[in-house]
C-alpha positions, -999 to 999 in steps of 0.1 A, spaced: 691 78 16 693 112 -1 694 120 -37 736 121 -39 735 89 -23 709 76 -41 729 86 -73 768 77 -64 751 45 -56 727 39 -92 765 50 -108 789 27 -93 764 0 -101 761 12 -132 797 14 -138 804 -26 -120 780 -34 -143 798 -23 -173 828 -35 -159 813 -64 -165 809 -61 -198 771 -53 -193 757 -26 -216 738 -5 -190 720 20 -202 730 53 -177 708 55 -148 700 91 -150 694 117 -184 720 145 -197 693 172 -177 694 163 -145 729 156 -142 732 194 -158 705 197 -123 732 186 -104 759 199 -114 741 236 -104 734 221 -73 771 207 -62 792 235 -85 774 267 -59 785 256 -24 820 248 -39 826 284 -55 812 297 -24 785 316 -32 748 306 -20 737 315 -59 721 289 -79 739 292 -111 736 281 -146 769 282 -170 763 258 -200 727 258 -226 702 225 -222 697 209 -258 663 207 -263 654 170 -252 666 185 -215 650 207 -201 614 193 -189 645 166 -163 673 204 -159 637 213 -142 616 190 -131 654 181 -110 660 216 -95 623 213 -80 630 183 -71 663 197 -53 643 224 -39 660 257 -59 635 274 -69 656 303 -85 687 296 -105 709 325 -128 717 310 -160 750 332 -172 764 313 -202 773 336 -236 765 316 -265 741 320 -296 718 295 -278 706 318 -250 671 326 -269 668 286 -267 675 282 -233 655 312 -220 625 297 -246 633 261 -231 630 272 -197 600 295 -201 584 263 -215 585 246 -186 568 266 -168 604 290 -153 592 332 -149 618 354 -164 627 377 -131 650 401 -145 685 403 -144 710 393 -120 746 396 -110 764 368 -88 796 374 -68 814 349 -65 843 341 -50 862 312 -64 889 300 -45 903 314 -11 931 329 -20 919 353 -48 918 382 -33 890 401 -56 860 382 -57 844 382 -93 806 393 -106 793 371 -132 762 385 -147 733 367 -158 696 368 -162 675 350 -130 646 328 -134 624 312 -106 610 277 -114 576 283 -96 
């Protein structure tokens, strides 16, 4: 069973417990779910790079980076344009990630888009 099959089974079990009136704790942390979205989003948008386009909260960095490593993601690009960017830079660094430099992702969102979109970001290595 791969990560996604296990995640699907765990989430379905959680949903069934809640529908049955049991107060079950969600099986995955918010940091893990953000890493899953990074992994899942890239192929859907027709590019091979992993883009983090949302910010992590202080308690999410560890699970986020741990899950990226578990999934085999060695590099990801932070493209968020927010006042929380500085917190993200330090949060990823605290988890052992290295800033490689400025990076642009060129992606085509939909099959009917004629012009690819260029997104600016900061490239990290998970180490």
